[in-house]
BAFINU-684957 format. One record per atom (N, C-alpha, C): residue in one letter; x, y, z. Coordinates in steps of 0.2 Angstrom, whole numbers. Atoms other than C-alpha are relative to their C-alpha. Layout:
(r A; (X; Y; Z))
...
% end
This chain:
(r M; (-7; 1; 1))
(r M; (-120; 176; -284))
(r M; (4; 4; 6))
(r S; (-4; -3; -5))
(r S; (-108; 180; -269))
(r S; (5; 5; -3))
(r I; (-5; -5; 2))
(r I; (-96; 194; -269))
(r I; (7; -3; -3))
(r L; (-6; 4; 2))
(r L; (-81; 182; -270))
(r L; (-2; -3; -7))
(r D; (1; 3; 6))
(r D; (-90; 174; -285))
(r D; (1; 5; -6))
(r I; (-1; -6; 5))
(r I; (-90; 191; -294))
(r I; (7; 1; -2))
(r F; (-7; 0; 2))
(r F; (-72; 192; -292))
(r F; (3; -6; -4))
(r T; (-2; 6; 3))
(r T; (-69; 174; -297))
(r T; (-2; 0; -8))
(r S; (2; -1; 7))
(r S; (-79; 178; -313))
(r S; (5; 4; -4))
(r K; (-5; -4; 4))
(r K; (-66; 191; -318))
(r K; (7; -3; 0))
(r V; (-6; 3; 0))
(r V; (-52; 179; -316))
(r V; (1; -4; -7))
(r E; (0; 4; 6))
(r E; (-56; 169; -331))
(r E; (4; 3; -6))
(r G; (-3; -3; 6))
(r G; (-44; 171; -345))
(r G; (6; 4; 1))
(r K; (-5; -4; -2))
(r K; (-32; 182; -336))
(r K; (7; -4; 1))
(r I; (-6; 4; -1))
(r I; (-14; 177; -337))
(r I; (5; 6; 2))
(r T; (-4; -5; -2))
(r T; (-1; 187; -327))
(r T; (5; -2; 5))
(r N; (-5; 2; -5))
(r N; (13; 187; -314))
(r N; (-2; 3; 7))
(r I; (2; -2; -6))
(r I; (8; 187; -296))
(r I; (6; -1; 5))
(r G; (-5; 1; -5))
(r G; (20; 190; -281))
(r G; (-4; -1; 7))
(r I; (2; 1; -6))
(r I; (17; 184; -264))
(r I; (6; -1; 5))
(r G; (-5; 0; -5))
(r G; (27; 185; -248))
(r G; (0; -6; 5))
(r L; (-1; 5; -4))
(r L; (34; 171; -237))
(r L; (3; 3; 7))
(r G; (-3; -2; -6))
(r G; (37; 173; -218))
(r G; (4; -5; 3))
(r D; (-4; 4; -3))
(r D; (46; 164; -205))
(r D; (-3; -7; 2))
(r S; (3; 6; -2))
(r S; (33; 151; -201))
(r S; (-1; -5; -6))
(r E; (0; 5; 5))
(r E; (35; 135; -211))
(r E; (-7; -3; -1))
(r A; (7; 2; 1))
(r A; (17; 130; -208))
(r A; (-4; 5; -4))
(r H; (4; -5; 3))
(r H; (10; 146; -214))
(r H; (3; 1; -8))
(r N; (-3; 0; 6))
(r N; (22; 146; -229))
(r N; (-3; -6; -5))
(r L; (3; 6; 4))
(r L; (15; 129; -234))
(r L; (-7; 1; -2))
(r K; (7; -2; 2))
(r K; (-3; 136; -234))
(r K; (1; 5; -7))
(r V; (-1; -4; 6))
(r V; (4; 149; -247))
(r V; (1; -4; -6))
(r L; (-2; 5; 5))
(r L; (11; 135; -257))
(r L; (-6; -4; -3))
(r K; (6; 4; 2))
(r K; (-5; 125; -257))
(r K; (-5; 4; -3))
(r A; (5; -5; 3))
(r A; (-16; 140; -261))
(r A; (2; 2; -7))
(r T; (-3; -1; 6))
(r T; (-4; 144; -275))
(r T; (-2; -6; -5))
(r I; (1; 6; 4))
(r I; (-6; 126; -282))
(r I; (-7; 0; -2))
(r K; (7; 0; 1))
(r K; (-25; 128; -281))
(r K; (-2; 5; -6))
(r L; (1; -5; 5))
(r L; (-24; 144; -291))
(r L; (2; -2; -7))
(r L; (-3; 2; 6))
(r L; (-13; 137; -304))
(r L; (-4; -6; -4))
(r E; (5; 5; 3))
(r E; (-26; 123; -307))
(r E; (-5; 3; -4))
(r I; (6; -3; 3))
(r I; (-39; 135; -313))
(r I; (3; 6; -5))
(r N; (-3; -6; 3))
(r N; (-27; 149; -320))
(r N; (7; -1; -3))
(r K; (-6; 1; 3))
(r K; (-12; 150; -331))
(r K; (6; 5; 2))
(r S; (-5; -5; -2))
(r S; (-3; 164; -322))
(r S; (6; -4; 3))
(r S; (-6; 2; -3))
(r S; (14; 162; -314))
(r S; (0; 4; 7))
(r V; (0; -2; -7))
(r V; (17; 165; -295))
(r V; (7; 1; 2))
(r Y; (-7; -1; -2))
(r Y; (33; 173; -288))
(r Y; (0; 0; 8))
(r F; (0; 0; -7))
(r F; (37; 169; -270))
(r F; (6; 4; 2))
(r F; (-6; -5; -3))
(r F; (48; 182; -260))
(r F; (1; -2; 7))
(r G; (-1; 2; -7))
(r G; (56; 176; -244))
(r G; (8; 0; 1))
(r N; (-8; 0; -2))
(r N; (73; 175; -235))
(r N; (2; -7; -1))
(r K; (-3; 6; 2))
(r K; (85; 161; -237))
(r K; (-3; -6; 3))
(r S; (3; 5; -4))
(r S; (77; 150; -224))
(r S; (-7; -2; -3))
(r S; (7; 2; 3))
(r S; (59; 151; -231))
(r S; (0; -2; -7))
(r I; (-1; 2; 7))
(r I; (65; 149; -249))
(r I; (2; -7; 0))
(r N; (-3; 7; -1))
(r N; (75; 134; -244))
(r N; (-6; -5; 1))
(r Q; (6; 5; -2))
(r Q; (59; 126; -236))
(r Q; (-4; -2; -6))
(r I; (4; 1; 5))
(r I; (49; 128; -251))
(r I; (3; -4; -6))
(r S; (-3; 3; 5))
(r S; (62; 123; -263))
(r S; (1; -8; 1))
(r K; (0; 7; -1))
(r K; (63; 106; -255))
(r K; (-6; -4; 0))
(r N; (7; 3; 0))
(r N; (44; 103; -255))
(r N; (-2; -3; -6))
(r T; (2; 4; 5))
(r T; (38; 90; -266))
(r T; (-6; 3; -5))
(r L; (6; -3; 4))
(r L; (22; 100; -271))
(r L; (3; 6; -4))
(r Y; (-3; -5; 5))
(r Y; (34; 114; -277))
(r Y; (3; -3; -6))
(r K; (-4; 3; 5))
(r K; (45; 103; -287))
(r K; (-5; -2; -6))
(r K; (5; 2; 5))
(r K; (29; 97; -296))
(r K; (-3; 6; -4))
(r N; (3; -6; 3))
(r N; (24; 115; -300))
(r N; (5; 5; -2))
(r S; (-5; -5; 0))
(r S; (41; 123; -302))
(r S; (1; 4; -6))
(r K; (0; -4; 6))
(r K; (38; 129; -320))
(r K; (-4; 6; 0))
(r R; (4; -6; -1))
(r R; (26; 141; -314))
(r R; (0; 4; 7))
(r I; (-2; -3; -7))
(r I; (32; 145; -296))
(r I; (7; 2; 0))
(r F; (-7; -2; 0))
(r F; (47; 156; -295))
(r F; (2; 2; 7))
(r L; (-2; -2; -7))
(r L; (57; 158; -279))
(r L; (5; 6; 0))
(r I; (-4; -6; 0))
(r I; (65; 175; -276))
(r I; (3; 1; 7))
(r E; (-3; -1; -7))
(r E; (77; 175; -261))
(r E; (3; 7; 1))
(r S; (-2; -7; -2))
(r S; (80; 192; -252))
(r S; (1; 0; 7))
(r K; (-1; -2; -7))
(r K; (87; 198; -236))
(r K; (-6; 4; 3))
(r E; (6; -4; -2))
(r E; (72; 210; -236))
(r E; (-5; -1; -5))
(r P; (5; 1; 5))
(r P; (58; 202; -246))
(r P; (-6; 5; 0))
(r E; (5; -5; 0))
(r E; (46; 216; -241))
(r E; (2; 5; -5))
(r S; (-2; -5; 5))
(r S; (56; 228; -251))
(r S; (1; -3; -7))
(r E; (-1; 3; 6))
(r E; (60; 216; -265))
(r E; (-6; -2; -4))
(r I; (6; 1; 4))
(r I; (42; 211; -269))
(r I; (-3; 7; -3))
(r L; (2; -7; 2))
(r L; (38; 230; -270))
(r L; (4; 2; -6))
(r N; (-4; -1; 5))
(r N; (53; 232; -281))
(r N; (-2; -3; -7))
(r Y; (2; 4; 6))
(r Y; (47; 219; -293))
(r Y; (-6; 3; -3))
(r L; (6; -3; 2))
(r L; (30; 227; -293))
(r L; (1; 7; -4))
(r G; (-1; -6; 3))
(r G; (37; 244; -297))
(r G; (3; 0; -7))
(r K; (-3; 1; 6))
(r K; (47; 237; -311))
(r K; (-4; -4; -5))
(r E; (5; 4; 4))
(r E; (32; 228; -318))
(r E; (2; -7; -2))
(r L; (-2; 7; 0))
(r L; (40; 211; -316))
(r L; (-5; -4; 2))
(r I; (7; 3; -2))
(r I; (24; 206; -307))
(r I; (-5; 6; -1))
(r S; (6; -5; 1))
(r S; (7; 215; -309))
(r S; (-4; 1; 6))
(r C; (4; -1; -6))
(r C; (0; 212; -292))
(r C; (4; -3; 6))
(r V; (-3; 2; -6))
(r V; (5; 208; -274))
(r V; (-5; -3; 5))
(r V; (4; 2; -6))
(r V; (-3; 197; -260))
(r V; (5; 0; 5))
(r R; (-5; 0; -6))
(r R; (6; 200; -243))
(r R; (2; -7; 2))
(r G; (-2; 7; -2))
(r G; (5; 182; -239))
(r G; (2; -1; 8))
(r S; (-2; 2; -7))
(r S; (15; 177; -223))
(r S; (5; 6; 2))
(r L; (-4; -5; -3))
(r L; (25; 193; -222))
(r L; (-3; 4; 5))
(r G; (2; -4; -6))
(r G; (24; 203; -206))
(r G; (-3; 7; -2))
(r S; (4; -6; 2))
(r S; (12; 218; -207))
(r S; (4; 7; 1))
(r S; (-3; -6; -2))
(r S; (22; 232; -198))
(r S; (6; 2; -5))
(r K; (-6; -2; 4))
(r K; (38; 231; -209))
(r K; (-3; 1; -7))
(r F; (3; 0; 7))
(r F; (28; 228; -225))
(r F; (-3; 7; -1))
(r L; (3; -7; 1))
(r L; (17; 244; -222))
(r L; (5; 5; 0))
(r K; (-5; -5; -1))
(r K; (32; 254; -217))
(r K; (3; 1; -7))
(r I; (-3; 0; 6))
(r I; (41; 250; -233))
(r I; (-5; 2; -6))
(r L; (5; -2; 5))
(r L; (25; 251; -244))
(r L; (-1; 8; 0))
(r K; (1; -7; 0))
(r K; (22; 269; -238))
(r K; (6; 4; -3))
(r T; (-6; -3; 2))
(r T; (40; 274; -241))
(r T; (1; -1; -8))
(r S; (-1; 2; 7))
(r S; (41; 265; -258))
(r S; (-5; 4; -5))
(r L; (5; -3; 4))
(r L; (24; 273; -264))
(r L; (-1; 7; 1))
(r N; (0; -6; -3))
(r N; (27; 289; -255))
(r N; (-7; 3; 2))
(r I; (7; -2; -3))
(r I; (10; 289; -246))
(r I; (0; 0; 7))
(r S; (0; 0; -8))
(r S; (6; 293; -228))
(r S; (-5; -4; 3))
(r E; (6; 4; -3))
(r E; (-10; 284; -226))
(r E; (-2; -6; -5))
(r V; (3; 5; 4))
(r V; (-17; 267; -232))
(r V; (-7; -1; 2))
(r A; (7; 2; -1))
(r A; (-35; 261; -233))
(r A; (-1; -7; -2))
(r R; (1; 7; 2))
(r R; (-38; 242; -233))
(r R; (-7; -2; 1))
(r L; (7; 2; 0))
(r L; (-55; 236; -237))
(r L; (-1; -8; -1))
(r A; (0; 7; 0))
(r A; (-58; 218; -232))
(r A; (-6; -3; -2))
(r L; (6; 4; 2))
(r L; (-70; 205; -239))
(r L; (0; -6; 5))
(r L; (1; 4; -5))
(r L; (-77; 195; -225))
(r L; (-6; -5; -1))
(r E; (6; 4; 1))
(r E; (-90; 181; -223))
(r E; (-2; -3; 7))
(r T; (3; 3; -6))
(r T; (-101; 176; -208))
(r T; (0; -8; 0))
(r Y; (0; 7; 0))
(r Y; (-102; 158; -202))
(r Y; (-6; -3; -4))
(r K; (5; 2; 4))
(r K; (-118; 157; -211))
(r K; (1; 1; -8))
(r G; (-2; -1; 8))
(r G; (-110; 162; -228))
(r G; (-2; 7; -3))
(r Q; (1; -7; 3))
(r Q; (-115; 180; -229))
(r Q; (6; 4; -1))
(r Q; (-6; -3; 1))
(r Q; (-102; 190; -237))
(r Q; (-1; 8; 0))
(r F; (0; -7; 0))
(r F; (-98; 209; -235))
(r F; (7; 3; 0))
(r F; (-6; -4; 0))
(r F; (-85; 222; -237))
(r F; (1; 3; 7))
(r F; (0; -2; -7))
(r F; (-78; 228; -220))
(r F; (7; 4; 0))
(r G; (-6; -4; -1))
(r G; (-66; 241; -214))
(r G; (-2; 5; 6))
(r P; (-8; 2; 1))
(r P; (-55; 248; -207))
(r P; (2; -6; 4))
(r V; (-3; 6; -3))
(r V; (-45; 233; -202))
(r V; (7; 1; 3))
(r G; (-7; -2; -3))
(r G; (-28; 242; -198))
(r G; (-1; 4; 6))
(r I; (1; -3; -7))
(r I; (-26; 248; -180))
(r I; (1; 7; -1))
(r D; (-1; -7; 1))
(r D; (-20; 265; -187))
(r D; (-4; 3; -5))
(r E; (4; -3; 6))
(r E; (-33; 268; -200))
(r E; (-7; 3; 3))
(r C; (7; -3; -2))
(r C; (-49; 279; -199))
(r C; (-1; 2; 7))
(r N; (0; -2; -7))
(r N; (-45; 287; -182))
(r N; (-3; 7; 0))
(r N; (3; -7; 0))
(r N; (-53; 304; -187))
(r N; (-6; 0; -6))
(r I; (6; 0; 5))
(r I; (-69; 309; -197))
(r I; (3; 2; -7))
(r K; (-2; -2; 6))
(r K; (-59; 316; -211))
(r K; (2; -7; -4))
(r N; (-3; 6; 3))
(r N; (-50; 299; -214))
(r N; (-6; -5; -2))
(r K; (6; 4; 1))
(r K; (-67; 290; -212))
(r K; (-4; 2; -7))
(r K; (4; -3; 6))
(r K; (-75; 301; -226))
(r K; (4; -3; -6))
(r I; (-4; 2; 6))
(r I; (-60; 297; -238))
(r I; (0; -8; -1))
(r F; (1; 8; 1))
(r F; (-61; 278; -234))
(r F; (-6; -2; -3))
(r L; (6; 2; 2))
(r L; (-79; 277; -237))
(r L; (-1; 2; -7))
(r E; (1; -2; 7))
(r E; (-78; 287; -254))
(r E; (4; -6; -4))
(r K; (-3; 5; 3))
(r K; (-65; 274; -259))
(r K; (-3; -6; 0))
(r A; (4; 7; -1))
(r A; (-75; 259; -253))
(r A; (-6; 0; -5))
(r I; (6; 0; 5))
(r I; (-90; 265; -263))
(r I; (2; -1; -7))
(r K; (-2; 1; 7))
(r K; (-80; 266; -279))
(r K; (2; -7; -1))
(r V; (-2; 7; 1))
(r V; (-74; 248; -276))
(r V; (-7; -4; -1))
(r L; (6; 3; 1))
(r L; (-92; 242; -274))
(r L; (-3; 2; -7))
(r E; (3; -2; 6))
(r E; (-98; 252; -289))
(r E; (4; -3; -6))
(r A; (-4; 3; 5))
(r A; (-84; 245; -300))
(r A; (-2; -7; -1))
(r L; (3; 7; 0))
(r L; (-91; 228; -296))
(r L; (-7; -1; -2))
(r N; (7; -1; 2))
(r N; (-108; 234; -301))
(r N; (-5; -3; 6))
(r L; (4; 1; -6))
(r L; (-114; 232; -283))
(r L; (-3; 6; 3))
(r K; (3; -6; -3))
(r K; (-126; 244; -276))
(r K; (1; 0; 7))
(r P; (-2; 0; -7))
(r P; (-119; 250; -259))
(r P; (-6; 0; 4))
(r K; (4; 0; -6))
(r K; (-129; 246; -244))
(r K; (4; 0; 6))
(r I; (-5; -2; -5))
(r I; (-119; 254; -230))
(r I; (-3; 0; 7))
(r S; (2; -1; -8))
(r S; (-120; 252; -211))
(r S; (6; 3; 3))
(r I; (-5; -4; -4))
(r I; (-110; 264; -200))
(r I; (-1; -2; 7))
(r L; (0; 2; -7))
(r L; (-106; 257; -183))
(r L; (3; 5; 5))
(r S; (-3; -5; -5))
(r S; (-102; 267; -167))
(r S; (1; -4; 6))
(r G; (-2; 4; -7))
(r G; (-97; 262; -149))
(r G; (-6; -1; 4))
(r G; (6; 1; -5))
(r G; (-115; 263; -142))
(r G; (-6; 2; -4))
(r R; (6; -2; 3))
(r R; (-133; 267; -145))
(r R; (0; 8; 1))
(r V; (0; -7; 0))
(r V; (-138; 285; -148))
(r V; (-3; 2; 8))
(r G; (2; -1; -6))
(r G; (-147; 284; -131))
(r G; (6; -1; 6))
(r D; (-5; 0; -4))
(r D; (-130; 281; -123))
(r D; (4; 6; 0))
(r L; (-4; -6; 0))
(r L; (-124; 298; -127))
(r L; (1; 3; 8))
(r G; (-1; -3; -7))
(r G; (-116; 306; -111))
(r G; (3; -5; 5))
(r R; (-3; 5; -5))
(r R; (-110; 290; -103))
(r R; (7; -1; 0))
(r N; (-7; 1; 1))
(r N; (-93; 290; -110))
(r N; (3; 4; -6))
(r P; (-2; -4; 5))
(r P; (-83; 303; -120))
(r P; (2; -3; -7))
(r D; (-2; 3; 5))
(r D; (-75; 291; -131))
(r D; (-5; -3; -4))
(r V; (6; 3; 3))
(r V; (-91; 282; -135))
(r V; (-4; 6; -4))
(r D; (3; -5; 3))
(r D; (-99; 299; -138))
(r D; (3; 2; -7))
(r K; (-3; -2; 6))
(r K; (-86; 303; -151))
(r K; (-2; -4; -6))
(r T; (2; 5; 5))
(r T; (-90; 287; -161))
(r T; (-7; 1; -3))
(r I; (7; -1; 2))
(r I; (-108; 291; -161))
(r I; (-1; 6; -4))
(r N; (1; -7; 3))
(r N; (-107; 309; -166))
(r N; (3; -1; -7))
(r E; (-3; 1; 6))
(r E; (-95; 304; -180))
(r E; (-4; -4; -5))
(r A; (4; 5; 4))
(r A; (-106; 290; -186))
(r A; (-6; 4; -3))
(r K; (6; -5; 2))
(r K; (-121; 303; -187))
(r K; (2; 5; -5))
(r E; (-3; -5; 5))
(r E; (-110; 315; -196))
(r E; (2; -3; -7))
(r L; (-2; 4; 6))
(r L; (-104; 302; -209))
(r L; (-7; -1; -4))
(r V; (6; 2; 4))
(r V; (-122; 297; -213))
(r V; (-3; 7; -3))
(r D; (3; -6; 2))
(r D; (-128; 315; -214))
(r D; (4; 3; -6))
(r Y; (-4; -3; 5))
(r Y; (-113; 320; -225))
(r Y; (-1; -4; -7))
(r F; (1; 4; 6))
(r F; (-115; 305; -237))
(r F; (-7; 0; -3))
(r K; (7; -1; 3))
(r K; (-134; 307; -239))
(r K; (0; 7; -4))
(r L; (0; -6; 3))
(r L; (-131; 325; -244))
(r L; (4; 0; -7))
(r E; (-5; 0; 6))
(r E; (-116; 321; -256))
(r E; (-3; -5; -5))
(r H; (3; 5; 4))
(r H; (-125; 305; -263))
(r H; (-7; -1; 2))
(r P; (7; 1; -2))
(r P; (-144; 307; -261))
(r P; (-3; -7; -1))
(r K; (3; 6; 1))
(r K; (-148; 290; -268))
(r K; (4; -6; 4))
(r L; (-4; 5; -4))
(r L; (-135; 281; -257))
(r L; (-4; -3; 6))
(r E; (3; 4; -6))
(r E; (-142; 268; -244))
(r E; (5; 0; 5))
(r I; (-5; 0; -6))
(r I; (-132; 272; -228))
(r I; (-4; 1; 6))
(r N; (4; -1; -7))
(r N; (-138; 270; -210))
(r N; (5; 0; 5))
(r H; (-3; 1; -6))
(r H; (-131; 272; -193))
(r H; (-3; -5; 4))
(r D; (2; 6; -3))
(r D; (-133; 255; -185))
(r D; (2; 0; 7))
(r E; (-2; -1; -7))
(r E; (-126; 261; -168))
(r E; (5; -6; 1))
(r I; (-4; 6; -1))
(r I; (-117; 246; -160))
(r I; (-2; -6; -2))
(r L; (3; 6; 2))
(r L; (-128; 234; -167))
(r L; (2; -3; -7))
(r I; (-3; 3; 6))
(r I; (-117; 225; -179))
(r I; (-5; -6; -3))
(r E; (5; 6; 2))
(r E; (-130; 210; -179))
(r E; (-5; 3; -5))
(r K; (6; -3; 4))
(r K; (-143; 222; -187))
(r K; (3; 1; -7))
(r A; (-3; -1; 7))
(r A; (-131; 227; -201))
(r A; (0; -7; -4))
(r I; (0; 7; 4))
(r I; (-129; 208; -205))
(r I; (-7; -2; -2))
(r D; (7; 2; 1))
(r D; (-148; 205; -203))
(r D; (-3; 4; -6))
(r D; (2; -5; 5))
(r D; (-151; 220; -215))
(r D; (4; -2; -7))
(r K; (-4; 2; 6))
(r K; (-139; 212; -228))
(r K; (4; 6; -2))
(r S; (-5; -5; 2))
(r S; (-127; 227; -228))
(r S; (6; -3; -4))
(r N; (-6; 3; 4))
(r N; (-113; 224; -241))
(r N; (6; 4; 2))
(r L; (-5; -4; -2))
(r L; (-102; 237; -233))
(r L; (-1; 3; 7))
(r I; (0; -2; -7))
(r I; (-99; 239; -214))
(r I; (6; 4; 2))
(r I; (-5; -5; -2))
(r I; (-89; 253; -207))
(r I; (1; 0; 8))
(r A; (-2; 0; -7))
(r A; (-81; 250; -189))
(r A; (1; 7; 3))
(r P; (-1; -7; -3))
(r P; (-80; 265; -177))
(r P; (8; 2; -1))
(r N; (-7; -2; 1))
(r N; (-61; 265; -179))
(r N; (4; -7; -2))
(r G; (-4; 5; 2))
(r G; (-46; 254; -184))
(r G; (1; -6; 5))
(r I; (-1; 5; -5))
(r I; (-44; 245; -167))
(r I; (-6; -4; 1))
(r S; (6; 4; -1))
(r S; (-62; 240; -165))
(r S; (-1; -4; -7))
(r G; (1; 4; 6))
(r G; (-62; 235; -184))
(r G; (5; -6; 0))
(r N; (-5; 5; 0))
(r N; (-46; 224; -181))
(r N; (-3; -6; 5))
(r L; (3; 5; -5))
(r L; (-55; 216; -166))
(r L; (-6; -4; -3))
(r I; (6; 3; 4))
(r I; (-71; 213; -176))
(r I; (2; -6; -5))
(r Y; (-3; 4; 5))
(r Y; (-61; 205; -190))
(r Y; (3; -7; 4))
(r R; (-3; 5; -3))
(r R; (-51; 194; -178))
(r R; (-5; -5; 4))
(r T; (5; 4; -3))
(r T; (-66; 188; -168))
(r T; (-4; -4; -5))
(r L; (4; 3; 5))
(r L; (-76; 184; -183))
(r L; (4; -6; -3))
(r V; (-4; 4; 4))
(r V; (-62; 175; -192))
(r V; (3; -6; 4))
(r H; (-4; 4; -4))
(r H; (-52; 167; -178))
(r H; (-4; -4; 5))
(r L; (4; 3; -6))
(r L; (-66; 163; -165))
(r L; (-7; -1; -3))
(r G; (7; 0; 2))
(r G; (-83; 165; -174))
(r G; (-2; -4; -6))
(r G; (2; 4; 5))
(r G; (-82; 153; -188))
(r G; (-1; 3; -7))
(r G; (0; -4; 7))
(r G; (-81; 166; -202))
(r G; (6; -1; -4))
(r K; (-6; 0; 5))
(r K; (-69; 169; -216))
(r K; (2; 6; -2))
(r A; (-3; -6; 3))
(r A; (-58; 182; -223))
(r A; (2; -2; -7))
(r Y; (-2; 1; 7))
(r Y; (-54; 183; -242))
(r Y; (5; 5; -2))
(r G; (-4; -6; 2))
(r G; (-41; 197; -241))
(r G; (-3; 6; 0))
(r A; (2; -7; -1))
(r A; (-41; 215; -240))
(r A; (3; 4; -6))
(r I; (-2; -4; 6))
(r I; (-39; 228; -255))
(r I; (3; 6; 3))
(r Y; (-3; -7; -1))
(r Y; (-27; 242; -253))
(r Y; (-3; 5; -5))
(r M; (4; -4; 4))
(r M; (-38; 255; -260))
(r M; (4; 6; -3))
(r D; (-2; -6; 3))
(r D; (-32; 269; -272))
(r D; (7; 2; 1))
(r I; (-8; -1; -1))
(r I; (-13; 267; -271))
(r I; (3; -1; -7))
(r G; (-3; 0; 6))
(r G; (-10; 265; -290))
(r G; (3; -7; -2))
(r H; (-3; 6; 1))
(r H; (-5; 247; -288))
(r H; (-5; -5; 3))
(r I; (5; 5; -3))
(r I; (-15; 230; -285))
(r I; (4; -3; 5))
(r I; (-3; 3; -5))
(r I; (-10; 225; -268))
(r I; (-5; -3; 5))
(r I; (5; 3; -4))
(r I; (-20; 213; -257))
(r I; (3; -2; 7))
(r D; (-3; 2; -7))
(r D; (-17; 211; -238))
(r D; (-3; -6; 2))
(r T; (3; 6; -3))
(r T; (-19; 194; -230))
(r T; (4; 0; 7))
(r S; (-3; 1; -6))
(r S; (-15; 190; -212))
(r S; (6; -5; 0))
(r R; (-6; 4; 0))
(r R; (2; 182; -209))
(r R; (-2; -7; 3))
(r V; (3; 7; -3))
(r V; (-8; 168; -199))
(r V; (-6; -2; -4))
(r G; (6; 1; 4))
(r G; (-22; 168; -212))
(r G; (0; -8; -2))
(r V; (1; 7; 2))
(r V; (-30; 151; -216))
(r V; (1; -1; -8))
(r F; (-1; 1; 7))
(r F; (-29; 143; -233))
(r F; (-5; 4; -4))
(r S; (5; -4; 4))
(r S; (-46; 151; -239))
(r S; (2; 7; -1))
(r E; (-2; -7; 0))
(r E; (-39; 168; -235))
(r E; (5; 2; -5))
(r I; (-6; -1; 5))
(r I; (-23; 166; -245))
(r I; (-3; -1; -7))
(r Y; (3; 1; 7))
(r Y; (-33; 159; -260))
(r Y; (-4; 5; -2))
(r G; (5; -6; 1))
(r G; (-46; 173; -258))
(r G; (4; 6; -2))
(r G; (-5; -5; 2))
(r G; (-31; 185; -259))
(r G; (2; 0; -7))
(r F; (-2; 1; 7))
(r F; (-25; 178; -275))
(r F; (-6; 2; -5))
(r I; (6; -2; 5))
(r I; (-43; 179; -283))
(r I; (-1; 7; 0))
(r L; (1; -7; 0))
(r L; (-45; 197; -278))
(r L; (6; 3; -4))
(r A; (-5; -4; 3))
(r A; (-28; 202; -284))
(r A; (0; -1; -8))
(r L; (1; 1; 7))
(r L; (-30; 193; -301))
(r L; (-6; 3; -3))
(r A; (6; -3; 2))
(r A; (-47; 199; -303))
(r A; (0; 8; -2))
(r L; (-1; -8; 1))
(r L; (-42; 218; -301))
(r L; (5; 2; -5))
(r T; (-6; -1; 4))
(r T; (-27; 216; -312))
(r T; (-3; 1; -7))
(r H; (2; -2; 6))
(r H; (-30; 224; -329))
(r H; (3; -4; -6))
% end
């Protein structure tokens, strides 16, 4: 059973209200609509679309929407990033998928709304051969110091354990151990990776965790189910290379330990990423 299959198995019988954001691109908003309709075919939940006047008008005129309008609700707002979180806070919806909303504004409003300074997103990715694994960080401003990496990894381990998955963790760095001394930035990632492994082996003696250096291919060959990039920038590049160039897939990213169920998806994400985001959100909802 794949990781996505585990999430899908938790969706059965759940009925709730899900919120998703619309952006400025009609093409990407259409993907949101099509992914929503696929979800509604297997689940009796309702989906709330949040967008500005233009995006809501686009959807309202679509034949696919009209055929499913009893379970898709259109919420027009000048600031949909705020409105979707407002609905979440008032429990009018139980979970959120970012959908086509832009990340910078959404993140800024999210942090203000929930009164948090840092976010940690754990992505579910798949190689072109179909191997799935959790991955992070994927935000360019995430995990840029050893303290935040430890916090991120603790949260990620809890996600896997909640799914009854035994963590098999690969820590990546910017080079091989034999490369120490060639570049101070690379040295920092290698030393932090070694420190992370030592720390978690001490704190969790039974945990399977290794420093796989820069060899991400080894992490995949070893079937690691949790891979940690050296920092948010490299993590974002790895995600984009895999998904947009390498024939892989993304199924959304979980905002970990924020007290609400929010799933991140790329504003230019393909159909499978939007649909995967719905599955993760619904599966995690109580």
